[in-house]
Each structure stands twice: as C-alpha cells, then as structure tokens.
C-alpha positions as CSV (number, residue, x, y, z in Angstrom):
1,M,-8.6,-24.0,13.1
2,T,-8.8,-22.0,10.1
3,V,-7.3,-18.6,9.4
4,R,-9.0,-15.3,8.6
5,I,-7.3,-13.0,6.9
6,I,-7.9,-9.3,7.1
7,T,-6.3,-5.9,5.6
8,D,-7.3,-2.6,5.2
9,S,-8.5,-1.3,1.4
10,T,-5.0,0.4,1.0
11,T,-3.7,-2.9,0.4
12,D,-5.5,-2.0,-3.2
13,V,-6.9,-5.6,-3.5
14,T,-10.3,-5.5,-5.2
15,P,-13.3,-6.4,-3.8
16,A,-13.8,-9.1,-6.7
17,A,-9.9,-10.2,-5.9
18,A,-11.0,-10.1,-2.0
19,R,-13.8,-12.4,-2.4
20,Q,-12.2,-15.0,-4.7
21,L,-9.4,-14.9,-2.1
22,N,-11.5,-15.1,1.0
23,L,-10.3,-11.8,2.3
24,G,-11.6,-9.6,5.3
25,V,-11.3,-5.9,3.7
26,V,-11.8,-3.1,6.1
27,P,-12.2,0.4,4.2
28,L,-10.8,3.5,4.8
29,K,-12.3,6.8,3.9
30,V,-12.2,9.6,1.5
31,L,-14.0,12.8,1.5
32,F,-14.3,15.7,-1.0
33,G,-15.9,18.2,1.4
34,Q,-19.1,16.7,2.8
35,E,-18.7,14.0,0.3
36,E,-18.0,10.8,1.7
37,Y,-16.5,7.8,-0.1
38,R,-15.8,4.5,1.2
39,D,-12.2,3.4,-0.5
40,G,-12.5,0.7,-3.3
41,I,-16.4,0.4,-2.8
42,D,-18.2,3.6,-3.3
43,L,-15.7,5.0,-6.1
44,T,-14.3,3.6,-8.9
45,M,-10.0,4.2,-9.6
46,E,-11.2,6.2,-12.8
47,E,-13.8,8.6,-11.0
48,F,-11.6,9.3,-7.9
49,Y,-9.0,10.7,-10.2
50,T,-11.0,12.3,-11.9
51,K,-12.7,14.5,-9.4
52,L,-9.0,14.7,-7.5
53,I,-7.6,16.5,-10.6
54,S,-11.0,18.8,-11.1
55,N,-10.9,19.8,-7.7
56,D,-9.6,22.6,-6.2
57,Q,-9.4,21.5,-2.4
58,L,-7.1,18.4,-1.8
59,P,-9.9,15.8,-0.2
60,T,-9.3,14.5,2.8
61,T,-8.7,10.8,4.1
62,S,-10.2,9.1,7.5
63,Q,-8.8,5.6,9.0
64,P,-11.4,3.1,10.2
65,S,-12.8,2.9,13.2
66,P,-12.2,0.3,15.7
67,N,-15.9,-0.7,15.2
68,D,-15.2,-1.5,11.8
69,F,-12.7,-4.0,12.3
70,L,-14.7,-5.8,15.2
71,T,-17.2,-6.5,12.9
72,E,-15.1,-8.4,11.0
73,F,-13.3,-10.3,14.6
74,E,-17.1,-11.2,15.5
75,K,-17.4,-12.8,12.2
76,A,-14.5,-14.7,12.6
77,K,-15.0,-15.2,16.5
78,A,-18.6,-16.6,16.0
79,A,-17.0,-18.9,13.1
80,G,-14.0,-20.1,15.2
81,E,-11.4,-19.0,13.0
82,E,-8.1,-17.6,14.1
83,I,-7.4,-13.8,12.4
84,V,-4.3,-12.2,10.8
85,V,-4.3,-8.6,10.4
86,L,-2.4,-6.8,7.9
87,T,-2.9,-3.1,7.9
88,L,-1.1,0.2,6.7
89,S,2.0,1.5,8.3
90,S,1.2,3.1,11.5
91,Q,3.2,5.6,10.5
92,L,0.9,6.8,8.0
93,S,-2.3,6.3,9.5
94,G,-4.3,4.8,12.6
95,T,-5.8,2.1,11.2
96,Y,-3.5,-0.3,12.9
97,Q,-4.6,1.3,16.5
98,S,-8.3,1.2,15.3
99,A,-7.0,-2.8,15.0
100,Q,-5.7,-3.0,18.4
101,L,-8.1,-1.5,20.1
102,A,-10.8,-3.6,18.3
103,K,-9.0,-6.9,19.5
104,D,-9.4,-5.6,23.3
105,Y,-13.1,-5.0,22.4
106,C,-13.5,-8.5,21.2
107,E,-12.2,-10.4,24.1
108,Y,-10.7,-13.1,21.8
109,E,-7.3,-14.3,22.1
110,P,-6.6,-15.7,18.6
111,I,-6.0,-12.6,16.9
112,Y,-2.8,-11.6,15.6
113,I,-2.3,-8.0,13.8
114,V,0.9,-6.6,11.8
115,D,1.8,-3.2,11.4
116,S,3.6,-3.5,7.7
117,L,5.1,-0.2,7.9
118,S,4.5,-0.2,4.3
119,A,1.4,0.7,1.7
120,T,-0.7,0.1,-1.2
121,I,1.8,-2.8,-3.3
122,G,4.2,-3.2,-0.4
123,T,1.9,-4.2,1.7
124,Q,0.4,-6.4,-0.5
125,L,3.2,-8.2,-0.9
126,L,3.1,-9.1,2.6
127,L,-0.7,-10.2,1.7
128,R,0.1,-12.3,-1.1
129,E,2.6,-14.3,1.5
130,A,-0.5,-14.1,4.3
131,I,-2.6,-16.1,1.9
132,R,0.7,-18.7,0.7
133,L,0.9,-19.3,4.3
134,R,-2.6,-19.6,5.2
135,D,-3.4,-22.1,2.3
136,A,-0.2,-24.4,2.8
137,G,-2.2,-24.9,6.4
138,Q,0.2,-22.8,8.7
139,S,-1.4,-21.2,12.1
140,A,-2.2,-17.7,12.5
141,S,0.4,-17.1,14.8
142,Q,3.0,-18.7,12.3
143,I,1.8,-16.7,9.7
144,A,2.0,-13.7,11.5
145,Q,5.6,-14.6,12.9
146,Q,6.9,-14.9,9.1
147,L,5.2,-11.5,8.1
148,E,7.0,-9.7,11.0
149,Q,10.1,-11.1,9.6
150,L,9.4,-10.5,5.9
151,K,8.1,-6.9,6.6
152,E,12.1,-5.7,7.0
153,R,12.6,-6.5,3.5
154,V,10.2,-5.3,1.9
155,T,11.3,-2.1,-0.5
156,I,9.0,0.1,-2.3
157,L,10.4,2.9,-4.9
158,A,7.9,5.5,-6.4
159,A,8.7,8.5,-9.2
160,V,6.6,10.9,-8.4
161,D,4.9,13.9,-10.9
162,T,5.1,16.0,-7.9
163,L,5.2,16.2,-4.2
164,E,2.8,18.8,-3.9
165,Y,-0.1,16.2,-2.6
166,L,2.6,14.5,0.0
167,V,3.0,18.4,1.5
168,K,-0.6,19.3,1.0
169,G,-1.8,16.5,3.0
170,G,1.0,16.3,5.5
171,R,3.0,13.6,4.4
172,L,6.4,15.7,3.9
173,S,7.2,19.0,5.2
174,K,7.4,22.1,2.7
175,A,11.3,22.0,2.7
176,A,11.2,18.5,1.4
177,G,8.5,18.9,-0.8
178,F,10.8,21.8,-2.7
179,A,12.8,19.2,-4.5
180,G,9.3,18.4,-6.8
181,S,8.4,22.0,-7.5
182,L,10.8,22.2,-10.6
183,L,9.4,21.7,-14.0
184,G,10.4,18.0,-15.4
185,I,11.9,16.8,-12.1
186,H,10.6,13.7,-10.8
187,P,11.0,13.2,-7.4
188,M,11.8,9.6,-5.9
189,I,10.0,8.6,-2.8
190,T,10.2,5.3,-0.5
191,L,9.1,4.0,2.6
192,A,12.1,4.0,5.7
193,E,10.9,2.7,8.6
194,G,7.0,2.8,7.9
195,K,7.8,7.0,7.1
196,I,8.0,8.7,3.6
197,S,11.0,9.9,2.8
198,V,12.3,11.1,-0.6
199,L,15.9,9.3,-2.0
200,G,16.4,11.6,-4.8
201,K,15.2,13.4,-8.2
202,A,15.9,13.2,-11.5
203,R,14.9,15.5,-14.8
204,G,13.3,13.4,-17.5
205,K,12.3,10.0,-18.0
206,K,15.4,8.1,-19.1
207,A,17.4,9.5,-15.6
208,T,14.2,8.7,-13.6
209,L,14.2,5.2,-14.7
210,Q,18.1,4.9,-14.4
211,L,17.0,6.5,-10.8
212,F,14.9,3.4,-9.8
213,W,17.7,0.8,-10.9
214,Q,20.6,2.9,-8.9
215,Q,18.4,2.7,-5.8
216,M,17.6,-0.9,-5.8
217,E,21.2,-1.2,-6.2
218,K,21.7,0.3,-3.0
219,L,18.9,-0.8,-1.3
220,G,18.7,-4.5,-2.3
221,M,17.9,-6.3,-5.2
222,P,14.6,-8.5,-5.6
223,D,14.6,-11.5,-4.3
224,L,12.8,-13.2,-7.2
225,T,11.1,-16.3,-5.4
226,F,8.3,-13.4,-4.7
227,E,7.2,-11.9,-7.6
228,P,7.6,-8.0,-7.4
229,I,4.4,-5.7,-8.0
230,F,4.1,-2.6,-10.1
231,G,1.9,-0.1,-9.3
232,Y,0.9,3.3,-11.0
233,T,-2.1,6.1,-10.1
234,G,-4.4,7.5,-12.5
235,N,-3.2,6.0,-16.0
236,R,-1.7,2.5,-16.4
237,E,0.6,4.2,-18.8
238,A,2.4,5.7,-15.9
239,V,4.1,2.3,-15.0
240,E,4.3,1.1,-18.8
241,D,8.3,2.3,-19.2
242,L,9.1,1.3,-15.9
243,I,8.0,-2.4,-16.8
244,T,9.5,-2.6,-19.7
245,F,12.9,-1.3,-18.3
246,M,12.6,-3.8,-15.5
247,D,12.1,-6.6,-18.2
248,E,15.1,-5.5,-19.9
249,K,17.0,-5.8,-16.4
250,A,15.5,-9.4,-16.1
251,I,13.3,-8.6,-13.2
252,V,9.6,-9.4,-14.9
253,S,6.6,-9.7,-13.3
254,P,2.7,-10.1,-14.5
255,Q,1.6,-8.0,-11.3
256,V,0.4,-4.6,-12.1
257,C,-2.1,-2.7,-9.5
258,G,-3.6,0.4,-9.4
259,V,-3.2,2.5,-6.4
260,G,-6.8,3.7,-5.1
261,S,-8.4,6.6,-3.7
262,V,-6.3,7.1,-0.3
263,I,-3.1,6.7,-0.9
264,G,-3.6,8.4,-4.3
265,T,-5.2,11.1,-2.1
266,H,-1.6,12.1,-0.9
267,T,0.5,11.0,-4.0
268,G,-1.6,12.6,-7.0
269,P,-1.8,11.2,-10.5
270,G,1.2,9.9,-12.7
271,V,2.9,7.6,-9.8
272,S,4.9,4.8,-11.4
273,A,6.2,2.4,-8.5
274,I,7.6,-1.1,-7.8
275,A,7.6,-3.0,-4.6
276,Y,9.8,-6.1,-4.2
277,I,11.1,-8.0,-1.3
278,R,14.9,-7.8,-0.8
279,Q,17.2,-10.8,-0.9
280,A,17.7,-11.6,2.3
C-alpha cells in the first residue's frame, strides 16, 4: 500500500514543490479585514509582507476546517493509500484538532496524524524526513512512529526585529514582549514543547549571531546527517549574515526558505532563523 503525505501550509513548501514531491497541502487562511487569502496560494510572499507593513491593523489567521482535511483524506481513501499527516504545533493552532476530527469523519483506519510541536522550517525538517522514509518504502505507521521520536530533537531559533507582532497576535504576553521593545534589541525566540518562548536578547548584528551560537551550544548542536534549514521573513537579506556565520562554523546547508503569511503574521518581517535536528 502506498503512502500519501499531507501537511498544512505553514510548512512553507511552495505549491510547485508540493506537486514535485507528491504532497497534499491544506492551507490555513490570512484575513486582512474582510479580505480572506489562502496561505501560499492567493498571495505571494512579497505581496503579503507589503500588505502587512502597510496595514495599520494586524491581520488575523484561521485554521483549516475539518472538511478541508477530509477532502484530502477522501482522495487517498479512494486511491487505497495510507496517510501520514504532519501539522503545525497544536499549541499554536487548532489545525491538528481539525485533522483529528476529519479522521473521525472519514472512518478510514490507516490515517496517522503527527503533531509536529513546531512550525514553518522546524516542521519542514520533519516533512523532509517523512518524504525520505516514504520513498524508501516504509509504511505510514513506521513513518509516523519515527517522526514522533525525531520531533523531540527539532530545534528552531529565530531572531526577530520586534516582539510586537507576537504580542498583538496573542502568542506572547505583554510582559514577555517588553524585551523586544527597546531600540536595536533583537530578541531570540524558540519553540519549547510547541509553545513560543523568549530565550534572550542581543543588541546589534554581531551580538545576535553570537547569541545564536550560545543557544545552540546550550540546547544541543546539529546532527548534520540532517540538513539544517535557514528561514527568513520578508526579505532573504535578513538571513544572509546568519548563513555566512554558520558556514564559518562548518554548519552548511543549501536549504533556505521564506516563511509564509500565517507565521509571518505573528513574527513580522526581518526575522532570521535556523531549524535543525539536535544530536541524539
């Protein structure tokens, strides 16, 4: 029995890449007032960040409905395929719950849903491994089991220009957001047990890069049998210094990914990030 892999749009795989990799992608939505856009489909990344910066009011985001997942499940069921679903952290969105409800509605046994406890490039690390395992001929249950184990080692570190967007979107308290309110300060955030937390802050580019390294030494260094992924919001220039810095530390990867509209709504532009699998 073949395996169909389904994820949500916050994994930030482009539609073209999804077709090439034979993935099902269920989009979340971004709303600017009454205008609704499907993440990764109706707005280009450049168009989204232009709108984000120019709008006084922060957009809102919306999880997929169970029916959105059910549509993908029914396709796989009709084709006699097993299903592995990989979603955005359940601590950040109801997307995982929507997938679970769709599984109940579908009444189809071989559906395995994995809560990544991560987001964007962190989830994408797991997705790449799922694809590798699928192509190696593993079953859906085997893939899901290995993802459940591997997700405990996913690390994502991001330096943001401001915590304003995370506070406005309700992902951080105002007290936690105060760390990023000072001019020239770059807070560093991570996902711990699926939730956003602030690790520290640095003033200036050089200190920010050193903070990345300090946190990697503290949390665990990359297992380079898995390629790390670099990420950015808005403009790729935001992450170039981090790529160069990590290259000098012998942490090299060609994987560079723009972060899409749903996660970008909550972080704002100017983010530089790295996601990697920690050494066991």
